[in-house]
C-alpha positions as CSV (number, residue, x, y, z in Angstrom):
1,M,9.4,2.0,-14.5
2,T,9.7,-1.0,-16.6
3,T,8.5,-4.5,-15.2
4,S,10.0,-7.7,-16.1
5,A,7.5,-7.9,-18.9
6,G,8.8,-4.8,-20.2
7,I,6.0,-2.8,-20.0
8,R,6.4,0.9,-19.3
9,W,3.7,2.1,-16.7
10,N,2.4,5.6,-17.7
11,F,-1.0,6.8,-17.4
12,A,-1.4,6.8,-21.1
13,A,-0.8,3.3,-21.4
14,C,-3.3,2.0,-18.7
15,R,-5.6,5.0,-18.6
16,E,-9.2,3.2,-19.8
17,R,-8.5,0.6,-17.1
18,I,-7.6,3.0,-14.5
19,R,-10.6,5.3,-15.2
20,S,-13.2,2.3,-15.3
21,L,-12.3,2.3,-11.3
22,Q,-14.4,5.5,-10.8
23,G,-17.3,4.0,-8.8
24,R,-16.2,0.5,-8.7
25,L,-14.2,-1.8,-6.6
26,G,-14.8,0.4,-3.8
27,F,-13.8,3.8,-5.4
28,S,-16.0,6.6,-5.1
29,D,-17.6,8.3,-8.4
30,A,-15.5,11.2,-7.9
31,P,-12.9,12.2,-10.7
32,V,-10.2,11.6,-8.6
33,L,-9.0,8.5,-6.8
34,S,-7.8,8.9,-3.2
35,I,-5.3,6.6,-2.0
36,L,-3.0,6.9,1.2
37,D,-3.0,10.5,1.0
38,L,-2.5,10.3,-2.8
39,R,-5.0,11.7,-5.2
40,L,-4.8,10.6,-8.7
41,S,-6.7,12.6,-11.1
42,L,-8.4,10.8,-13.8
43,E,-8.7,13.5,-16.2
44,D,-5.1,13.8,-16.5
45,G,-3.1,11.1,-14.3
46,T,-1.3,13.8,-12.2
47,I,-0.7,12.5,-8.7
48,T,-0.9,15.0,-5.6
49,A,-0.2,14.4,-1.9
50,G,-0.8,16.1,1.2
51,P,-2.6,19.0,2.5
52,D,-0.8,20.9,0.2
53,D,-1.3,18.8,-3.0
54,T,2.3,18.5,-3.6
55,P,3.1,16.9,-7.0
56,C,4.5,13.2,-7.0
57,P,5.2,12.1,-10.7
58,D,7.8,9.8,-9.3
59,I,5.3,7.4,-7.7
60,G,3.0,7.4,-10.8
61,P,4.4,4.2,-12.3
62,A,4.2,1.9,-9.2
63,L,0.8,3.4,-8.9
64,F,-0.4,2.9,-12.6
65,C,0.9,-0.6,-12.5
66,L,-1.3,-1.4,-9.3
67,L,-4.4,0.4,-10.3
68,D,-4.1,-1.6,-13.9
69,R,-4.0,-4.8,-12.3
70,Y,-6.7,-4.0,-9.7
71,A,-8.9,-2.7,-12.3
72,Q,-8.6,-6.1,-13.8
73,S,-9.8,-8.3,-11.0
74,R,-13.3,-9.6,-9.9
75,E,-14.5,-8.4,-6.4
76,V,-13.9,-11.0,-3.8
77,P,-14.8,-10.9,-0.1
78,A,-12.0,-10.3,2.5
79,T,-11.3,-13.2,4.8
80,F,-9.8,-11.2,7.6
81,S,-7.0,-13.6,7.7
82,P,-3.5,-12.4,7.4
83,M,-0.9,-14.0,5.4
84,P,2.9,-12.9,5.1
85,F,4.1,-12.1,2.1
86,E,6.5,-15.1,1.9
87,K,3.3,-17.1,1.6
88,A,2.3,-15.7,-1.6
89,H,3.1,-17.5,-5.0
90,G,6.8,-16.7,-6.3
91,S,7.6,-14.5,-3.5
92,S,10.8,-15.6,-3.0
93,A,12.2,-13.4,-5.9
94,Y,10.5,-10.6,-3.8
95,A,11.3,-11.2,-0.6
96,A,14.5,-9.7,0.5
97,A,13.6,-6.4,-1.5
98,F,10.1,-6.5,0.2
99,W,11.6,-7.2,4.0
100,R,14.3,-4.0,3.3
101,R,11.7,-1.8,1.6
102,A,8.4,-2.5,3.3
103,V,9.1,-3.9,6.5
104,L,12.5,-2.4,8.1
105,P,11.4,1.2,7.7
106,L,8.3,0.5,9.5
107,G,10.1,-1.0,12.5
108,Q,12.2,2.1,12.5
109,L,9.5,4.6,12.7
110,W,7.8,2.7,15.3
111,G,11.1,2.7,17.2
112,T,11.6,6.4,16.9
113,S,8.0,7.7,16.6
114,P,5.1,5.6,18.0
115,G,3.0,8.5,18.5
116,R,3.5,9.8,15.3
117,A,2.7,6.5,13.6
118,Q,-0.8,6.0,15.7
119,E,-1.8,9.4,13.9
120,I,-0.8,8.4,10.5
121,M,-2.8,5.4,10.8
122,D,-5.7,7.2,12.4
123,S,-5.5,9.9,9.5
124,F,-5.5,6.8,6.9
125,G,-8.4,5.6,8.5
126,A,-6.8,2.1,9.7
127,V,-8.8,-0.1,12.2
128,S,-6.9,-0.8,15.2
129,V,-6.8,-4.7,15.9
130,A,-5.5,-7.1,18.2
131,F,-2.3,-8.3,17.3
132,A,1.2,-7.7,18.4
133,H,1.9,-4.7,20.7
134,R,-0.2,-2.3,18.3
135,A,-1.6,-3.4,15.2
136,W,-4.1,-1.9,12.4
137,I,-5.9,-3.3,9.1
138,L,-5.3,-0.7,6.6
139,L,-7.0,-0.5,3.2
140,P,-4.4,1.0,0.9
141,L,-6.7,-0.1,-2.0
142,P,-10.6,-0.4,-1.1
143,R,-10.8,-3.9,-1.3
144,V,-7.2,-4.9,-0.4
145,P,-6.4,-5.3,3.5
146,V,-3.2,-5.4,4.6
147,Y,-2.2,-5.7,8.7
148,L,0.4,-3.4,10.1
149,L,1.9,-5.1,13.1
150,F,4.4,-3.0,15.4
151,W,6.2,-4.5,18.6
152,D,7.9,-2.2,21.1
153,G,11.8,-2.7,21.5
154,D,13.6,-2.7,24.8
155,D,17.5,-2.4,25.6
156,E,18.0,-6.0,23.8
157,I,15.6,-5.9,21.3
158,P,14.8,-3.1,18.9
159,A,11.3,-2.1,18.1
160,S,9.9,-4.2,15.0
161,A,6.9,-4.4,12.5
162,N,5.8,-6.8,10.0
163,L,3.4,-5.9,7.1
164,L,1.0,-8.9,6.2
165,F,-1.7,-9.2,3.7
166,D,-5.3,-10.6,3.9
167,T,-5.4,-13.8,1.9
168,S,-8.0,-12.7,-0.2
169,V,-5.5,-10.1,-2.0
170,P,-4.0,-12.6,-4.6
171,A,-7.4,-12.3,-6.2
172,Y,-6.6,-8.4,-7.0
173,L,-3.0,-8.1,-7.2
174,E,-0.2,-10.6,-8.7
175,T,3.2,-11.3,-6.0
176,E,5.2,-8.4,-7.5
177,Q,2.5,-6.0,-7.3
178,M,2.0,-7.2,-3.7
179,A,5.6,-6.2,-3.2
180,M,4.7,-2.8,-4.5
181,L,2.0,-2.2,-2.6
182,G,3.6,-3.1,0.6
183,E,6.5,-0.8,-0.5
184,L,4.2,2.1,-1.4
185,V,2.2,1.7,2.3
186,T,5.6,2.0,3.8
187,D,6.7,5.1,1.9
188,R,3.3,7.0,2.3
189,I,3.5,6.2,6.3
190,V,7.3,7.2,6.4
191,S,6.7,10.4,3.9
192,C,3.9,11.3,6.4
193,A,6.0,11.0,9.5
194,R,8.4,13.5,7.9
195,R,5.7,15.9,7.2
């Protein structure tokens, strides 16, 4: 993956910043960073997922990009005030892709497997909150709250969902990385639902 700035995201390019997260910004002192059922080895940059440690090399560039930026941030308190992605500075360039890749698949999952979605949210340590028909606050990165909102469908309106960010998230991630994180969250939820 190469971003618009022309940076190629691989572990070698950002190893030191990612390794600096060990014991910092909410991560444990373990030599592995755990994120959404993914495990990133700080020794060699390998990424695995699930109970069988399935290798996930394709997710590497996005994860390295997110963690590199996160490692450069300073800690700010969460506001616990949700913000739609569209309110992030410069989001219009990413809005259509964010909706297609991060939001629509969540609504489809909720419409077909609400019980499975509940199970996944529990396994990710999400906290239930009183928004929508069902909603959770999830911490895909230890200091980055996202809000997952789900509405039941009926005969006339299909089930739907939305993914919102805490208003503190721009202190940790730029808008492009917020879009990437939304897509990663959805990808992990949908991948877990398929298992």
